[in-house]
C-alpha positions in Angstrom: 5.6 -16.8 32.6 5.3 -13.2 31.4 3.0 -13.0 28.4 4.1 -11.7 25.0 1.8 -8.7 25.6 3.4 -7.9 28.9 6.9 -8.4 27.5 6.1 -5.8 24.9 5.5 -3.3 27.7 8.7 -3.9 29.6 11.7 -1.5 29.6 14.9 -3.3 28.7 18.1 -1.6 29.9 21.7 -2.0 28.8 24.5 -0.2 30.6 26.6 1.9 28.3 29.6 4.2 28.6 28.7 7.9 29.1 31.1 8.7 26.4 28.9 6.8 23.9 26.2 9.5 24.2 28.2 12.6 25.1 28.6 13.6 21.4 24.9 14.5 21.3 23.7 15.2 24.9 20.4 16.7 23.6 19.2 13.1 22.9 19.9 11.9 26.4 16.8 11.8 28.8 14.6 13.0 25.9 11.3 11.6 27.2 9.4 13.4 24.4 10.9 10.8 22.0 9.4 7.8 23.7 6.7 9.3 25.9 3.9 6.9 24.7 6.0 3.8 24.8 7.4 4.6 28.3 3.9 5.4 29.6 2.5 2.1 28.3 5.4 0.2 30.1 5.0 2.3 33.3 1.3 1.3 33.5 1.8 -2.4 33.8 5.4 -3.3 34.5 6.8 -4.8 37.7 9.2 -2.0 38.6 6.8 0.9 38.3 3.3 -0.4 38.6 3.9 -3.2 41.2 6.9 -1.8 43.2 7.7 1.9 43.1 4.3 3.4 42.8 2.5 1.3 45.4 5.4 2.0 47.8 5.0 5.7 47.3 1.3 5.5 48.0 1.8 3.5 51.1 4.3 6.2 52.4 1.9 9.0 51.4 -0.9 7.3 53.5 -4.2 9.2 53.9 -4.0 12.2 51.6 -7.7 13.2 51.5 -8.0 17.0 51.4 -4.2 17.5 51.4 -2.5 19.8 48.8 0.0 17.6 47.0 2.7 18.6 44.4 3.8 15.8 42.0 7.3 16.9 41.1 8.3 15.3 37.8 4.8 13.9 37.3 5.4 12.4 33.9 2.2 11.1 32.3 0.3 11.3 35.5 0.0 7.8 36.9 0.9 8.8 40.5 -1.0 12.1 40.2 -4.2 10.1 39.3 -3.7 7.7 42.2 -3.3 10.5 44.7 -6.3 12.4 43.3 -8.4 9.2 43.5 -7.5 9.2 47.2 -8.9 12.7 47.7 -5.8 14.8 47.4 -5.8 18.2 45.7 -2.9 17.6 43.2 -0.7 19.8 41.1 2.1 18.5 38.9 5.0 19.6 36.7 7.4 18.0 34.4 10.1 19.1 31.9 8.6 16.9 29.1 5.8 18.5 27.2 5.1 15.2 25.6 4.6 13.4 28.9 2.4 16.3 30.1 0.2 15.9 27.1 -0.3 12.3 28.0 -1.0 13.3 31.6 -3.6 15.8 30.4 -5.3 13.1 28.3 -5.5 10.9 31.4 -6.4 13.6 34.0 -8.6 16.0 32.0 -8.1 19.6 30.9 -8.9 20.9 34.5 -5.8 19.3 35.9 -3.1 21.7 37.2 -0.2 20.7 35.1 2.8 22.9 34.2 6.0 22.6 32.2 8.9 23.3 34.7 12.2 21.8 35.5 13.2 20.4 38.9 16.2 22.4 40.0 15.0 25.8 38.7 12.4 28.2 40.1 8.9 26.6 40.4 5.7 28.5 39.5 4.1 28.0 43.0 3.8 30.3 46.0 5.6 29.8 49.3 4.0 27.2 51.6 1.6 26.2 48.9 1.6 22.4 49.6 1.1 20.0 52.4 3.1 17.3 50.6 5.5 17.0 47.7 6.1 13.6 46.0 9.3 13.3 44.0 9.0 9.9 42.3 12.3 8.8 40.6 13.3 12.3 39.6 16.0 13.5 42.0 18.6 11.1 40.6 18.5 12.9 37.2 20.2 15.9 39.0 23.9 16.3 39.7 23.3 18.9 42.4 20.3 18.3 44.7 20.8 21.6 46.6 18.7 24.0 44.4 15.9 21.5 43.8 15.5 20.6 47.5 15.6 24.3 48.5 12.8 25.1 46.0 10.7 22.1 47.2 11.3 23.2 50.8 10.1 26.7 49.8 6.8 25.5 48.4 6.1 23.2 51.3 4.3 24.5 54.4 6.3 24.2 57.7 5.9 20.6 58.8 5.0 19.5 55.3 6.3 16.2 53.9 8.6 15.5 51.0 8.2 11.8 49.9 11.1 10.7 47.6 12.1 7.6 45.7 15.5 7.3 44.0 17.8 4.7 42.5 19.1 2.6 45.3 22.9 3.3 45.4 23.7 -0.3 46.3 21.6 -1.5 43.3 23.5 0.9 41.0 26.8 -0.4 42.3 25.6 -4.0 41.7 24.7 -3.2 38.1 28.2 -2.0 37.5 29.8 -4.9 39.3 27.7 -7.4 37.2 28.8 -5.6 34.0 32.4 -5.9 35.1 32.9 -2.2 35.5 33.9 -1.9 39.1 36.9 0.2 37.9 34.6 2.8 36.4 32.3 3.0 39.4 33.1 3.8 43.1 30.1 3.6 45.5 31.4 6.5 47.5 31.7 8.9 44.4 28.9 11.0 43.0 28.9 10.4 39.2 26.7 9.9 36.2 25.9 6.6 34.6 24.0 5.9 31.4 21.8 3.1 30.1 20.2 2.5 26.8 16.5 1.9 27.3 14.6 -0.1 24.7 10.8 0.1 25.1 8.1 -0.4 22.5 10.7 -0.9 19.8 12.3 2.5 20.5 15.7 3.0 22.1 17.1 6.0 23.8 20.0 6.8 26.2 19.0 7.7 29.7 21.6 9.2 32.2 21.2 9.5 35.9 23.4 10.4 38.9 24.6 8.0 41.5 25.3 9.2 44.9 26.1 7.3 48.1 23.6 7.1 51.0 25.6 9.6 53.1 25.5 12.2 50.4 21.7 11.9 50.1 21.3 12.3 53.8 23.6 15.3 53.9 21.7 16.9 51.0 18.3 16.4 52.8 19.5 17.8 56.1 21.3 20.7 54.5 18.1 21.7 52.8 16.3 21.9 56.1 14.5 18.5 56.1 14.2 16.0 58.9 14.3 12.3 57.9 11.3 10.4 59.4 11.3 7.3 57.3 13.9 5.4 55.2 12.2 2.4 53.4 13.4 -0.5 51.3 10.0 -2.1 50.5 9.0 -5.3 48.8 6.8 -5.4 45.7 3.0 -5.4 45.9 1.8 -8.9 46.8 0.1 -9.2 43.4 3.5 -9.1 41.7 4.3 -12.7 42.9 1.5 -14.0 40.7 2.0 -11.7 37.7 5.8 -11.9 37.6 6.7 -15.2 39.3 10.1 -15.6 37.4 11.3 -12.1 38.2 10.3 -12.3 41.8 11.9 -15.8 42.2 15.1 -14.5 40.7 15.2 -11.6 43.2 13.8 -12.9 46.5 14.5 -9.6 48.2 13.7 -7.0 45.6 16.0 -4.0 45.8 15.8 -1.3 43.1 14.9 2.0 44.8 15.3 3.7 48.1 12.4 5.7 49.6 12.4 8.6 52.1 9.8 10.6 54.0 11.2 13.9 55.0 9.6 16.7 57.1 10.1 20.3 56.4 11.5 22.2 59.3 
């Protein structure tokens, strides 16, 4: 059973209609409002700490001495793990609140900058051996400008390692909520949930796109797909979260890619 302490560090999601938050879009995806609560949950929960982040590190492999850009680094958990493995890491995020927490974790010497994925990035051409984009691309309607800019800052042959919402999982969420009529797997469209974490609630909107649209975007930006992964959680999750693992024998939340810059 999950302890009361761990339950307090979970993110609870409820699917809502996009129209429910469209009246005040400035409050959507505002990580500054719940940066500390989100960071606390991200440190220990099943989905981030024992599923997504370990999978990203496995795909990254041996990064010692490699120059790595953490795109959408948030409060720096993945940044720290890569740095601990010997990588030379830089990171950016749109949320100043999340970056302040990252600086507290990583120290004042960490290369952290406020920047938005999809706009110009403050890095030179061919500056990095690897870019990690952990659960960030699905916040964008148009992947083209973001992928072009990430391709620019990668050296030829460099890697882009990506995790995004699994499109089948998003479709299942809508089906279980009885909203098949509002969601077509083959359409690219936004969907919104209300996150409640640490006693705070906020609307979070992301973009669903089918697998073929993801692949077309990657290839169109000059990347070659070398790995598509649908991993299982870290083995430790079975002891820490037995009920959740038992309820979902084949865990499926995110889709992972390793792409090589042409």
